[in-house]
N, C-alpha and C positions, 0 to 999 in steps of 0.2 A: 504494500500500500504506500503510495507516494506521500511524503511528508507535506508536500504542497497542498494535497487534498485535505489533510487534517487542519492545516493552517487556514485554509479557506473556510472550513466548517467552523473553526473557532472564531474567526472574524465575523461571520454571518451571525453566529450565536451571540456575539457581543453587541453588534449594532442593530440586529434584527432587520437587515436590509441588504438585498443582494447587490444593488447598484453601489451603495456606499462601501460595502465590503470589497467589491471588485476594484473600486477606485483606490482604496487604501492598499490593496495588493498589486496594483498596477497591471490588472488584467481586465478583459472585457466581461460584461455581465453574463454573456452567454457562456464564457469559459468557466465562470464561477458556478453557474447552474449545472454545467456538464460535470464538473468535479463532484458536486453534491449528489447528482444523479448516480454517478459511478459508485460513490460511497454507499448510497442506499441500496444499489443493486448487490454490492458485495456483502453488505450486512443483512440484507433481506428485510429491512424495515424502513419506514419513512422517518426522516430526521427532522423535517420541518413541515408545518402546514402552510400552504401558500394560498392566500386570498388577495384580493385587489391591493389593499394598502396595509396588509398585516402579515408579517412573517413571525411565526411562533414555533419554538421547538416542540416536538412531540414528547410524550413521556420517554420514548426510546432516545430521542435527541438529548434530553436532560441527562439520562443515564450514561450516554456515550461521551458527554462533555468531559467528565473528569478523566476518562481513559485517553481521550484525544489530547488533553492538556498534558497528562503525564508522559505520553509518547513523544510529543513535540519537545517538552522540556528535557526529556532524556536524550533525545537526538541532539539538541543544542549543546547539552553538556558534553556528549561524546565528540561533537564537532570541535568544540573549544579545546578539549583535552588533546585531541590528535594534532591540532594546529598550534600547540603551545611553542613559544620560542625555546631554544635549547637551555636557557638558564633556569627554566622551570621544570622540575622533575615530577611535580604532582599538582593536582588542582582540587578545589572544594567548591561545591555549589551550595550557596547559602540563601535561604529564603527569609524574608522579613515581613511583619505587619508594617504598614506605613508608619505608625507612631514609634515602633521600636527602632526604626532607622533614624528618624528625626531626633528622638530623645537620647539615643545612646550610640548606635553603631557607626553613624557618620563620623563621629569624633575618634573612632578607634581604628579605622582602616589603615591609616599610615603606620601606626605602631605595630599592628598585626603584620604588615608587610616587612617591617624592619626586623621583627623577631622570627618570622617564617619566610625568609627571602626566596626560598625555592618553591613556594606554594603560590599558584595563581588562584584568584578568587573570582567566581561568577556570582554576582549579587542580583537578586530579583525580589520584587515586591509581590505579595500574595495576600488573599483573605485568610482568616484564621483556619477554617476547616481545610482549605486547600493546602496549607502548610503541612498539616498532619498527613493528608493523603499522599502528598508528593514525597514526604520523607519515607513513609511506609513502602511506596513503590520504588524507591531508590533514585527518583528523579532529583531529589535534594539530599545532600549529605547532612545538612544542619539547618535548623529553623529556630527563630526567636519569637516567642509568644508570651502573653501575659498570664495564661492559665496553664498549669502543668497538664500534660496529656497522659491520660490513664490508659496505658497499653503495655502488656508484657513484652512487646517487641521494641519498646522505645525507652530511652533514658532521658529524664528531665533533670537539669541541673540549675539550681537557683544562682543567677548571675548578679543580679542587682535588685534593689528595692526602690520604690518611689512612694511618696506621700501625696495623695490627692486632696487638695484643699479647694474650698469654694472661693473662687475669685470673682470680683465684680469690676467693671470698668468705671464704676462710680464710687467716690469716697464715702465712707461711713454708711454703707448699705446694710440694712437689717436682713436677717435670714429670710423673713417673710417676703420682703421686697425682692431679694435676689432670686427666690424661687417663683416669682410671679411671671408675668407675661413674657419677659425677656430672658427667661431661663433656657439655656441650651443643655439638653440632656446628652451626655457623652457616654457611649457604651464602652466601659472599661472591662468588660467580661462578666460572666455569670455571677461570680461572687460579689462584685461591685453592685450589680443590679439588686441582689438579695439584701445586702447591707444598706444600700440606699433606700430601698422600700421600707426597711425596718426603721430607719432613722427618720423618714418623712412619710408616714403612713397616710397623711391627708393629701399628699401631692397626687393629683389625678393623672397628670401627664404633662408633656411639654409640647409647645407648638413647633419647636425645632429639635430634631434629634439627629445625632451623627455618631458613626463609629470611628471617627478620626479626630483626635485631640487637636492637631494643628489646624484643622478646619474650624473647630470651635474657637480657637485663638483668633483666627481671622475674623470670625463673626463678632468677637468682642471689640473689634476696632471701631464699630459704629453703634449708635443707639444706646440704650440702657440695657445691658445684658450681663449675665453671670453664667459660670460653668465650673464644673470640677475639673481641675487641671493639676498636673504635677509641677513641683517647684522647678524641675529642670527646664521645662519648656518656657515657663514664665520668666525665669532668670535670664535665659538666652534672649528674650524679646523685650525685657522691661524698659530698656533705654528708648525704644521706639514707641512703646505702647504701655504706659503705666497701668498696672492692675493692682487691686487691693484685696487682701484677705478679708472675708466676711467674718467678723468677730462672733465667736460662739458656735460656729458651724462645725459639725463633726469632721474629723480627718479620717480618710480611708487609706489603708496600706495595700499596696499591690507589689508584685514581684515580676521580674523579667526572667524567663527560663530559656535555656539553650536545650534543644531537643534533637536527638539523633537515634538511629537504629542501633540496638545492642549488638547486632550481628554484622554491622558495617565493616567492609574490608579496610576502611580508613579510621578505625576506632582509635588507634594510637595517635594519629595526626589530629583527630578531632579533640581528643583529651588534652593534647598539648595546646591547641588553639584555645580551648575553654579555660585552661589554666592561665593563659595569657590575659584573656578578657575578663576573667573573674577579678583580677587585680584592678582593672579599669572600673569594673562595676562597683567595687567597694568604694572607690574614690568618687564615683558619680552619685552613689546613694546619698540621700539627704538625711542627716541625723535628726533625731527627735528634738 
């Protein structure tokens, strides 16, 4: 099966439009349609429902998506490894959630390179569940997430901690005001959701919700808004955008975990890398 066919499927799945996908892939729309038709013939199922102005994945299309993504990711990893310059004897494919990159890993890459000079790094951003699936499939060697993954096939190592505080872009904001109309609910994982609901049982919901802390930070640049954010991201941004801790609001603790397969052929290298970044994580963690 041609990797180009899988990339075409993934792009159509993403944009829900044959023409836009074809334009992004620099092919004709008829070529994109032909690729999907061939995939459907080989799989024996329909991958998309096609109506006038609506393209939607079928249940089979949704199920096929993660396998297509893992196959393409694995191919890209193999292609990168084969084409490595001579000074690199090994490579690691590392997946991040968007916030794990902005809060921690972007500041650690150069030091990782200095301590592992023979290791090439392939860095990609993924959604939380995709990180787990890609590690289990072998498409990723290592992933960074905010919740430990419960699987006998995976190892989760606590790298760093962060304290989530309620910040407002208005001075002297009360808790009630901060949780009002301008409150931005950030999804910091299942445990945060649980603790948040216990702390604020009367809060019915939020008009704005995001799973990306840096997006919440951008939203706090205008209007009267508040959100739970870690000190790390606020301290990086405070010179441009003053924010204020809401007095009396509860503080929630979260951790950053490095996750990898127990049976990975690169376990010794992964453990060495984790030992390196654990030191960074302790420096990045904000004390009580």
